[in-house]
Each structure stands twice: as C-alpha cells, then as structure tokens.
C-alpha positions as CSV (number, residue, x, y, z in Angstrom):
1,M,-24.5,-106.8,54.4
2,S,-21.9,-105.1,57.4
3,Y,-19.3,-106.5,58.9
4,R,-20.9,-107.7,61.8
5,I,-23.9,-109.1,60.8
6,A,-21.5,-111.5,58.5
7,L,-19.4,-112.1,61.5
8,A,-22.6,-113.3,63.0
9,V,-23.6,-115.5,60.4
10,L,-20.5,-117.0,60.7
11,L,-20.4,-117.6,64.3
12,L,-23.6,-119.0,63.9
13,A,-22.6,-121.9,61.3
14,V,-19.6,-122.8,63.0
15,T,-21.6,-123.4,66.4
16,T,-24.5,-125.5,64.2
17,A,-21.7,-127.6,62.9
18,C,-19.4,-127.9,65.9
19,G,-21.9,-127.5,68.9
20,S,-24.0,-130.7,68.4
21,P,-21.5,-133.6,68.7
22,S,-24.2,-136.1,69.0
23,A,-26.2,-134.9,65.5
24,G,-27.1,-137.6,63.1
25,Q,-24.8,-140.1,65.2
26,G,-27.4,-142.0,66.0
27,A,-27.0,-144.0,62.7
28,D,-24.0,-144.7,63.9
29,L,-25.1,-147.0,66.2
30,R,-27.0,-149.5,64.1
31,G,-25.5,-152.8,63.7
32,K,-22.9,-152.3,66.3
33,V,-22.1,-154.3,69.7
34,Y,-21.1,-152.2,72.7
35,V,-20.1,-153.6,76.2
36,S,-19.5,-151.9,79.4
37,S,-15.8,-150.5,80.4
38,S,-17.1,-148.7,83.4
39,V,-20.6,-148.8,85.2
40,T,-21.3,-145.4,88.3
41,E,-23.9,-145.1,90.5
42,Q,-24.4,-142.0,92.7
43,G,-21.1,-141.2,91.2
44,K,-19.5,-143.9,92.4
45,P,-18.0,-146.9,90.8
46,R,-21.1,-150.2,91.0
47,A,-19.8,-153.6,91.1
48,M,-21.0,-155.8,88.3
49,V,-21.8,-160.1,89.2
50,E,-18.6,-161.9,88.7
51,G,-17.9,-162.2,85.5
52,T,-20.9,-160.3,83.9
53,R,-20.7,-157.0,81.6
54,V,-23.7,-154.8,80.1
55,E,-23.8,-155.5,76.6
56,L,-25.8,-153.1,74.2
57,R,-26.6,-154.5,70.5
58,F,-28.4,-152.2,67.8
59,T,-29.7,-154.6,64.8
60,D,-30.1,-153.2,61.5
61,D,-33.8,-152.6,61.9
62,G,-34.1,-150.4,64.9
63,R,-34.0,-152.6,67.9
64,L,-32.1,-152.6,70.8
65,M,-30.8,-156.0,72.6
66,A,-29.1,-156.0,76.1
67,N,-28.1,-157.9,78.5
68,A,-26.7,-157.5,81.9
69,G,-25.5,-161.2,82.8
70,C,-28.8,-163.2,82.5
71,N,-31.9,-162.3,81.1
72,Q,-32.4,-160.9,77.4
73,M,-34.2,-157.5,76.7
74,Q,-35.2,-156.1,73.6
75,G,-37.2,-153.1,72.0
76,P,-37.9,-150.9,69.6
77,V,-35.6,-147.9,69.8
78,Q,-35.2,-144.1,68.7
79,V,-32.1,-142.3,69.7
80,D,-33.4,-138.5,68.7
81,D,-32.3,-135.7,70.3
82,G,-29.3,-137.2,72.2
83,R,-32.3,-139.3,74.2
84,L,-32.4,-143.3,74.0
85,A,-36.2,-144.2,74.0
86,V,-36.8,-148.0,74.1
87,G,-40.7,-149.0,73.3
88,E,-41.9,-152.3,74.7
89,L,-38.7,-153.4,76.5
90,G,-39.6,-156.7,77.0
91,M,-37.2,-159.3,79.0
92,T,-36.7,-162.9,78.9
93,A,-37.6,-165.2,82.0
94,M,-34.7,-167.0,82.7
95,G,-34.1,-168.8,85.9
96,C,-30.7,-166.5,86.6
97,P,-28.4,-168.9,89.1
98,K,-28.3,-166.2,91.5
99,P,-30.8,-163.3,92.9
100,E,-27.7,-160.6,92.0
101,L,-28.3,-161.6,88.9
102,H,-31.7,-161.0,89.0
103,Q,-31.4,-157.3,90.6
104,Q,-28.3,-156.8,88.0
105,D,-31.3,-157.6,85.1
106,E,-33.9,-155.5,86.8
107,W,-31.4,-152.2,87.1
108,L,-30.3,-152.3,83.4
109,S,-34.2,-152.3,82.7
110,K,-35.2,-149.7,84.5
111,L,-32.2,-147.8,83.5
112,L,-33.2,-148.3,80.0
113,G,-36.8,-147.9,80.6
114,A,-36.2,-144.1,81.6
115,T,-35.0,-142.9,78.2
116,P,-31.5,-142.2,79.5
117,S,-29.5,-139.8,77.5
118,W,-27.0,-140.9,75.1
119,K,-23.6,-139.4,73.7
120,L,-20.5,-141.1,71.6
121,D,-17.0,-139.9,73.0
122,G,-14.7,-140.8,70.6
123,A,-15.6,-144.8,69.4
124,N,-17.2,-145.3,73.4
125,L,-20.9,-144.8,73.9
126,V,-21.8,-143.1,77.0
127,I,-25.3,-143.8,78.7
128,T,-26.8,-141.6,81.6
129,G,-29.3,-142.2,83.4
130,S,-30.6,-140.0,86.7
131,N,-28.2,-141.8,88.9
132,S,-25.9,-144.0,86.8
133,E,-23.8,-143.9,83.8
134,I,-22.4,-146.9,81.6
135,V,-19.4,-145.8,79.4
136,L,-19.2,-148.6,76.6
137,A,-16.6,-149.4,74.1
138,P,-17.2,-150.9,70.8
139,E,-17.1,-154.7,70.7
140,Q,-13.7,-156.6,69.3
141,P,-14.6,-159.5,67.3
142,A,-13.3,-162.5,68.5
143,T,-10.1,-164.3,66.9
144,L,-9.8,-168.2,67.7
145,E,-6.5,-167.8,69.5
146,G,-6.8,-167.6,73.2
147,I,-8.5,-169.0,75.6
148,W,-12.2,-170.5,75.4
149,T,-14.5,-172.3,78.4
150,V,-17.4,-174.5,77.4
151,N,-20.5,-173.6,78.0
152,S,-22.9,-176.1,76.2
153,L,-23.0,-179.4,74.6
154,V,-24.5,-179.6,71.5
155,T,-26.1,-183.2,70.2
156,Q,-28.0,-183.2,66.7
157,D,-31.5,-183.2,69.1
158,A,-30.4,-180.6,72.0
159,V,-28.1,-178.3,73.5
160,S,-27.7,-179.1,77.3
161,S,-25.6,-176.6,79.6
162,V,-22.6,-178.0,81.5
163,P,-23.0,-179.3,84.7
164,E,-22.9,-176.8,87.2
165,G,-19.3,-176.4,89.1
166,V,-17.8,-178.0,86.1
167,K,-15.2,-175.8,84.2
168,V,-13.4,-176.9,81.1
169,T,-11.5,-174.8,78.6
170,I,-9.9,-175.3,75.7
171,T,-7.0,-172.9,74.6
172,F,-5.6,-172.5,71.1
173,K,-1.9,-171.1,71.0
174,G,0.7,-170.4,68.3
175,G,-0.9,-173.7,66.7
176,N,-1.1,-175.7,69.2
177,M,-4.6,-176.6,71.2
178,L,-5.0,-177.4,75.1
179,V,-7.9,-179.3,76.8
180,D,-8.4,-178.7,80.3
181,T,-10.6,-180.4,82.1
182,G,-9.3,-181.0,85.4
183,C,-9.6,-184.8,84.6
184,N,-8.3,-187.0,81.7
185,L,-7.5,-184.4,79.3
186,N,-5.6,-182.0,81.5
187,G,-4.2,-179.4,79.1
188,A,-1.5,-181.6,77.1
189,E,-0.6,-179.7,74.1
190,T,-2.0,-180.9,70.5
191,P,-0.8,-179.8,67.0
192,Y,-3.9,-178.5,64.7
193,V,-3.9,-177.2,61.5
194,L,-6.4,-174.5,60.2
195,D,-7.9,-175.3,57.4
196,G,-10.6,-172.4,56.4
197,Q,-13.3,-173.5,58.7
198,T,-11.9,-176.9,59.7
199,I,-9.8,-177.5,62.9
200,K,-7.6,-180.8,62.3
201,A,-6.7,-182.0,65.6
202,K,-6.2,-185.9,67.3
203,L,-6.7,-185.8,70.7
204,G,-4.3,-188.7,71.1
205,A,-4.4,-191.4,74.2
206,S,-5.4,-190.1,77.8
207,T,-6.3,-191.9,81.5
208,L,-9.6,-193.2,81.8
209,R,-10.8,-192.4,85.2
210,S,-14.0,-191.4,86.2
211,C,-14.4,-187.3,87.2
212,G,-18.3,-187.6,87.9
213,P,-19.9,-184.4,86.0
214,V,-16.8,-183.7,84.2
215,D,-16.9,-187.6,82.2
216,E,-20.2,-185.9,80.2
217,V,-18.0,-183.1,79.4
218,E,-14.9,-185.0,78.3
219,N,-16.5,-187.4,76.2
220,A,-18.5,-184.4,74.3
221,V,-14.9,-182.8,73.6
222,R,-13.7,-186.0,72.3
223,A,-16.9,-186.9,70.1
224,T,-16.3,-183.6,68.6
225,F,-12.8,-184.4,67.5
226,E,-13.5,-187.8,67.1
227,N,-12.6,-187.9,62.9
228,G,-9.5,-185.5,63.8
229,E,-11.2,-182.5,63.1
230,A,-14.2,-180.2,63.9
231,T,-15.8,-177.3,62.0
232,H,-15.7,-174.1,63.6
233,E,-17.9,-170.4,63.7
234,I,-17.0,-167.8,65.6
235,D,-20.3,-165.3,66.0
236,R,-19.0,-162.6,68.4
237,A,-17.8,-163.7,71.5
238,T,-19.4,-167.5,71.2
239,L,-17.0,-170.7,69.1
240,S,-18.9,-173.0,68.0
241,L,-17.4,-176.2,67.5
242,T,-19.4,-179.5,65.2
243,N,-18.5,-182.8,64.0
244,A,-19.8,-184.6,61.0
245,S,-22.8,-185.6,63.0
246,G,-24.2,-182.1,64.0
247,A,-22.7,-182.9,67.7
248,G,-20.0,-180.6,69.4
249,L,-19.3,-177.9,71.7
250,K,-20.5,-174.3,72.5
251,L,-17.5,-172.3,73.9
252,G,-17.2,-168.4,75.1
253,K,-14.2,-166.6,76.2
C-alpha cells in the first residue's frame, strides 16, 4: 500500500470516528428526562407561560412522553439519523386553566410531530425544528431540602386539586419544617427527624380562625401529620406525604 493510500485510509477512519457526534447516541436517551433551559422561535427567545417548561421523557421501552405545562403527550419514538420521529403522538384532553397553555401544547405537539432534528451538546439535548429550537438539560433528582408547593390533597378514595388561588408551601431546611398557608400555619419552624422514608414532626398548636378555601388545605396538612409522622416519597419533582391511613398531600418543586 502506497503512502498516499495509507494516509487516505487513516483520514477516513478518523473522520468516521469523529465526524458523527450523534451516531449511537440514541441509546443514551432511554430512561432519561430532560427539561428546557432555553426555547427560541425564529431566532428569538420564546416566552413560556409562567411556571412552565418543556419536559421530554424517553422511556426504556422506546416511547417519548412530553409536557409543556398542561396536557401529557406520548408516542413511540425513533431517533435514527439524528431525527426525532414520533409515531401517533397522542395527547390528553385536560382542560387547561389558561388558553395560553393550550397554545403552548399545540406548539410543542406540532414541533415534535414534524420530525425535528436532535443532537447531544455535552449533557444537553438540543431539539431543532424549522422555526424553533429547544435546549434541554438532564433533570436533576429532587431532594427533600427546599420549598415544596402543595398541589393536591389525597384521601383514601380520591385525589383533589388545591382550591383555586390558594398557595400553601412546606419548606424543609436544616432539620426544620416550615408550613406556610398564609393563615393559621404561617411558617413557624417545626423540628423534624428523617428516619428512612418517615418524617417525624409535630406541628404543635396554632390559631384556628377561618380563612375560607385555605381551611381545606390546612386541615389536610394537619391530618397528614396527625400522629406526628408521615411517610415521604419523591418521584422526580413530586413529593408525596402520606399518613398511616393513606391520606396526605402531593407537592411539587
């Protein structure tokens, strides 16, 4: 083999190995969840509805689950040749509280349904359509420490949403739990002990004035810790607190 031929073969091998950064990376997406860090449309930042983000979850069985703040979308996905091909993308029909959320759902559905390109830029996933680009970072596992907002009230028979306009938070910080309902439970520090999945805490006495819709949530918080402890479970960005009878709360970060 001549020197020139050997050099050409060597260059071809190097180009093949280094020139296709997304080759073989499809398997790396399985089992991962990505959340948007930036969204652009026609080269300009696209404003997301306050409190929302794009979430893409690639399941181990080859499905894509997507959310833009309201309805859940999902469908089988292929990631060959740097393209995200979602077949039969279905979407729930939940009534969103704001029309802007419906519009955001439709925008994301249209983007994912148009076989956008994808690539990994370091740890980030970049999805690019004809007019839009989403940069998504790997979701970091949530920890108990921090501020959690109560989203749902759980009984033995049902799960109900928090009344509209009511915001209740529970903060875990440095061995103290702070419940803030804006009414009777107003952020006083309560020491807690974490024993495996059990949170041991006694809320103590508080005022008992009526605060309208807040009362329902305050009663649910008290019931959750009525025996001085509750079981906790964290699934992605959702915290479940449950008492011995099965009642409790679901909270989000």
